[in-house]
VMD Tcl script that draws the C-alpha trace (Angstrom):
set ca {
  {0.07 41.69 5.32}
  {1.93 40.68 8.47}
  {-0.02 37.42 8.71}
  {0.97 36.52 5.14}
  {4.62 37.22 5.93}
  {4.38 35.23 9.16}
  {2.76 32.29 7.34}
  {5.50 32.30 4.69}
  {8.18 32.46 7.39}
  {6.66 29.54 9.33}
  {6.27 27.38 6.20}
  {9.84 28.19 5.14}
  {11.19 27.33 8.59}
  {9.31 24.01 8.63}
  {10.55 23.18 5.13}
  {14.15 23.91 6.09}
  {13.79 21.90 9.31}
  {12.28 18.94 7.40}
  {15.00 19.03 4.75}
  {17.70 19.25 7.42}
  {16.22 16.32 9.34}
  {16.01 14.30 6.12}
  {19.62 15.01 5.26}
  {20.81 14.18 8.77}
  {18.92 10.88 8.79}
  {19.79 10.04 5.19}
  {23.48 10.82 5.36}
  {24.11 9.29 8.77}
  {25.70 5.86 8.58}
  {23.68 3.69 10.89}
  {25.75 1.68 13.33}
  {23.28 -1.18 13.05}
  {23.74 -1.38 9.28}
  {27.52 -1.67 9.54}
  {27.24 -4.43 12.13}
  {25.12 -6.72 9.93}
  {26.25 -8.82 7.03}
  {25.63 -7.15 3.68}
  {25.07 -8.70 0.29}
  {24.87 -6.79 -2.97}
  {22.67 -7.58 -5.92}
  {21.70 -5.60 -8.97}
  {22.06 -5.03 -12.68}
  {24.61 -3.07 -14.66}
  {23.01 0.27 -13.76}
  {21.62 -0.34 -10.26}
  {23.01 -1.85 -7.10}
  {20.96 -2.83 -4.07}
  {22.40 -3.57 -0.67}
  {20.57 -6.20 1.35}
  {21.10 -5.61 5.05}
  {20.54 -8.41 7.50}
  {20.48 -12.16 7.36}
  {17.34 -12.70 5.28}
  {18.73 -12.69 1.75}
  {15.87 -14.90 0.55}
  {13.25 -12.53 1.93}
  {12.06 -14.78 4.74}
  {11.04 -12.56 7.63}
  {10.02 -13.81 11.05}
  {7.93 -10.78 12.06}
  {7.64 -7.96 9.54}
  {9.11 -6.29 6.50}
  {8.55 -2.80 5.10}
  {9.99 -1.73 1.75}
  {9.99 1.85 0.47}
  {12.51 3.85 -1.58}
  {14.75 4.69 1.40}
  {16.38 2.05 3.59}
  {16.06 4.31 6.65}
  {12.34 4.83 6.01}
  {11.85 1.07 5.59}
  {13.57 0.57 8.94}
  {11.29 3.14 10.59}
  {8.18 1.33 9.30}
  {9.51 -2.05 10.45}
  {10.33 -0.72 13.94}
  {6.78 0.59 14.29}
  {5.42 -2.86 13.44}
  {7.82 -4.50 15.89}
  {6.52 -2.17 18.63}
  {2.97 -3.46 17.95}
  {1.96 -0.53 15.76}
  {-0.66 -1.16 13.10}
  {0.17 -1.66 9.45}
  {-1.37 1.76 8.78}
  {0.91 3.35 11.42}
  {3.92 1.78 9.71}
  {2.73 2.69 6.21}
  {2.11 6.33 7.14}
  {5.42 6.70 8.98}
  {7.34 5.13 6.09}
  {5.50 7.26 3.52}
  {6.03 10.52 5.45}
  {9.71 9.68 5.89}
  {9.98 8.82 2.19}
  {8.39 12.18 1.36}
  {11.26 13.89 3.17}
  {14.00 11.59 1.89}
  {12.78 11.43 -1.72}
  {10.75 14.61 -2.16}
  {11.62 14.61 -5.87}
  {9.64 11.37 -6.30}
  {6.53 12.49 -4.45}
  {3.65 14.58 -5.71}
  {0.07 14.79 -6.85}
  {-0.93 11.96 -9.13}
  {1.54 9.42 -7.79}
  {0.65 5.83 -7.21}
  {1.57 2.92 -5.02}
  {1.64 -0.85 -4.88}
  {1.05 -2.39 -1.46}
  {1.41 -6.09 -0.64}
  {0.07 -7.33 2.69}
  {0.68 -10.90 3.86}
  {-1.65 -12.47 6.40}
  {0.20 -15.23 8.23}
  {-3.05 -16.27 9.89}
  {-4.72 -16.90 6.51}
  {-1.49 -17.78 4.66}
  {-2.58 -15.30 1.98}
  {-1.02 -12.28 0.30}
  {-3.20 -9.33 -0.68}
  {-2.22 -6.59 -3.14}
  {-3.52 -3.07 -3.40}
  {-2.65 -1.58 -6.77}
  {-3.03 2.19 -6.51}
  {-1.35 3.23 -9.73}
  {-1.78 6.65 -11.27}
  {-4.49 6.69 -13.92}
  {-5.98 9.12 -16.41}
  {-9.73 9.81 -16.47}
  {-11.82 7.39 -18.57}
  {-12.50 10.00 -21.28}
  {-8.79 10.87 -21.71}
  {-7.18 10.06 -25.06}
  {-3.91 10.69 -26.86}
  {-5.26 13.60 -28.95}
  {-7.40 15.41 -26.39}
  {-5.05 18.42 -26.24}
  {-4.05 18.59 -29.92}
  {-5.03 22.01 -31.26}
  {-6.06 23.15 -27.78}
  {-2.67 24.16 -26.40}
  {-4.02 27.44 -24.97}
  {-7.19 26.07 -23.36}
  {-5.91 26.77 -19.83}
  {-5.17 30.42 -20.56}
  {-8.02 32.66 -19.47}
}
mol new
graphics top color blue
foreach p $ca { graphics top sphere $p radius 0.5 }
foreach p [lrange $ca 0 end-1] q [lrange $ca 1 end] { graphics top cylinder $p $q radius 0.2 }
display resetview
């Protein structure tokens, strides 16, 4: 019984620490962002801020794009410090899990684009969420209680 309580306490403490770190990082106004030129683009319901000088998306070394600007920056910094693309992807994804926990979960998908300057080729990995092959629109009709034992 004590080990269960201790486990719950540790998990709760880690969750609170992660949420606090995410809020601190997310709400902090980065000094580097305010020093760069900013352009705004978007539609009537969304606005995107483009930080930096590469409005056309021409990058000399690396670019990482995830849902959070801070997480994108973390991924880019890892690449700039000679980290691998997997290091950057994992760091950005873990950060995004803290910053946008409401968008993460089982069954999610991803789209990854990797550009090889050496080969002058872009590769895409489409990892979208997908139902099993046998799934259909009526598979649960009349079977609403099938999960109840």
